[in-house]
Structure formats: C-alpha cells, structure tokens
N, C-alpha and C positions, 0 to 999 in steps of 0.2 A: 227309447235309447238310455237314457240314464241309469234306468230300472234293470234292464238287460246287463249293462255294463258291470254293475254292482252284483250280479249273479255269476258272471263269467270271468271277471277279471280279479286277480288276488289283492288285494287290500295292500294300498302305499302308503306311508308315515313321511312325515316331512321331517326327516332326521337332522338337517341343519338346523330347525329351527328347535329341537327338543334339543341339539346338545349347546346351542346357543344358552337357553335355557340354564341348563349347566355350568357352563361357562361363566353367565353373567352372574351366576351365585358361588361359586367361584373368587372372583373377581370381589365383587361385596365382603366374603370372610376375610379373605387377604386385607382389604383395607378396614376392614375393622378393627383388626389385628394392630396395621400402619399406623391409626387414627391413635389408640392403648399407648402405644409406644411414641409417638413424637407431643402428645401431651403429658407423657410418664404418669398416666392415670389409669389404675386397675379395676378402675368402674366398667371403665369403658369395654372390659375383656365382658361383661355382663352378655353382649347380643351375642356371640358367637356359639353357644352351645342352639339356640335358635335355626339361627340361620345354615348351620351344619345339617340339625335336622330336616331342614327344608331341603337341603342339598340332598340327605340320603334320599329323601321320597322325591327327588328328579331323577335319582338316580335310578332306584327300584320303578318307577313309571319307563326310563326308557329302557331298561331291562324287559320289561315285560312287552312293550311294542316291539323290538328287538325278536324275541323269542315268538311273537303273534305273527312275523308280516314274512315272506315270500320276496317279494322284489326290495329295494333297498339302492341308496343312492351310489353306496360304498361298498366294499365287501362288508359282510358282519362282521369278521373278527375283527376287522381295523375298527368299526364302529362299537367293540364290544372294550377295546383297549380306550379307546377314548372315554367311551364311558366309566368307565373302572378309574381310568387314570385322574382325568379330573372327581369323583369321589376319593380319592386318595388325596388327593389337594387340601378341598375340604379338611377332610378328617386329619390331616398332618398341621394343622390349622388350630384344630379342635382338640388335639394333641398336646402343644404348646399352650393353650389358656390352659388342660388340666393340670400341667406340670407347674405353670406359675403359681395355681391353688395350691399343689401340695407342698411344692417346697418355701413356700408363703414370701413370695418374691415381694416386696416392697418399691420398687423403683423398674421401670421399665425403657427408660432411657437410653441407656447402652448399647441397648438394639436397636436401636432407629435408622439407624441407618443403614444397615441389612436391610431391616422391614422397611422402606422405603424402594431399596431394590425389588425388593417379592413384589410391592405392590405394582411396580411399573411390569415385574415380568409375567403377572396375573391379567392385569390390563391389555397388555399384547398379546395372551391369548388367548382372550375375549376378542381383539380385534382380527387375529386370525380366520379363527373360527366363523367369525360374520363373514369374512370372505371367500367361505367354501364354495358357495350355491354359484358366484362367477365364474370358480373355477379357474382363477389368473392366476400364474406362480409366481409374479414379482411382488406383489401386496402381501401375500402371505409370507413369502421368502423374508421381506422385511422384518415381520413380525417375529419367526422362526428365529431369527439370524440376532435382533433386539434381544430374544429369549437367553441364546445359547451365549453371547458376552455376558450379557447381566448375571449369569451362574456361575460364568469366572470369577466374576467380582464379587460374588455372595460369597463364593472358596474360599478367594485372597484376603477379604474382610473376615470371617471365622476364624482363617490360619492367625492370620495378625489378632485378634483377639483373644485366641487362646495360648498365640507366646506369652501376650502382656498377660495372663493369668497364671501360667506356670514360673512367673519370676516373682510370684506372690510367695507368703507362706501359711496361708489360712485357706487348708484342706478343705476342710465343709466349701467355701465359695470357690473355691476350684473345682471340686464335684458339681457344685451344683450348677453354674455357669458353663461348664463343658457340657453338662446334659442340652441346655436350654439352647446353646450353639449348633449343638448337632440337630436340632430339631429343626432349628431354624434352616438348616444344610439341607433335612428331609426335606422342608416344604420347596425349597427350592429344585431341589431335585426332580421332585413329583411334576412340577411347572415344567422343566427340563422336557420328562419323559412325554409329557401329554403333546407339546412341542413337537418332539419326532415323531410321535403317531399324526398329528397332522398334518407335517410334512407329507409324510407316507400319503395319507388319503388325498392328497393334493396332487402328488406326480400321479397316482395309479387312476383318478379322471381327467388329464388335462393331454 
C-alpha cells in the first residue's frame, strides 16, 4: 500500500517545519546583531554573513520545494510570501552589517534599545510560526499583536533619534546615522510584513 500510494498520491512537504527553519534563522541573525549592539562589540558582527548565507540556502530550498509539490497546507501564494518575507528579514540585517563596515562605525551602543525590540519581534515571529500547525488563532494573534506594537515602538525610537541627530551640526554624522536608523526601520518593517503574512495564513486555515 505504501509503494502504491507513493506512485499515485502527489508528493507532500512539511512546510510548517520548513518555514520554522527559516524563522529560526531570522531570529538567530537578529539576535546576533542585538548582541553586538548590547556589547558595543563590532567583532560580534562577523557571524552575520555566514548566518545570512544559511538563510539564503534555506530560502532557496523552500522555494524549490514549493515549486515541486502540488498539495500544500496553505495556499502557495501565502507560503511564497512567507518564504520571501523571512529572506528579506535576514537580508536587511546583512545590509545593516554591511553599512557598519562601509561607514566605519566605531560604536553600536546607541542602537541597542532599538535592537532589543527587533530581537523581541523576531522571537515573536518564530513563536507564531511554531504555532501554525495547531491552527489556533489566539497564540498566533498574541505573537503578531506583539510584533505590531513593537514595530510602532521602533518607528517612534527611530523618529526621536533622528530628531536628536538633526539638532547637531556634524553633517557627516547626521547622514551616516540616519542611514543606519533607516536600515533598522527596514528590518522592523520586514518582520512586520512577515507577521501580516502569518496572520493571513492562520486565518485561511482556521
């Protein structure tokens, strides 16, 4: 029976586990960035390119799986948006690390409060994706609500930091740190968008 079913039934993939692998990678790379900011240690950023590469490999694997199956636990468009959304989170962190090197930053401590929120957002996203197989909206909703609230906090902190920058006279410092703050907002936005996709996936299967 098992042999016959393999011949007759379309291939199925555990996308819950595949997406969770990507979400774990996102949490890890955001936490690496948060740790570097909290310790004000530029050397801790050195792990980010390798973690980002692992994330890209997971994205490529998941995209290949999506193209190769007929039956999926959620609609293919939602899975596609989650795969690419998680990839954008990791890519945005990699871009922040790149900018710290290009701009030759010597201190990360001023970004620590924002980074702490981003780490919480990434952890909440992973937690929500972990709850998908149970198809229970309340725990997923708790995770996405946290992300939405913390996204607002990130935007507020970035706005206040920009206002403080504009009160200074050093034009180079203003431009450099505005770019860094924009990239932190980009990371938050990508997590927020992934949370929206998570809500959509959960609603469609409950």
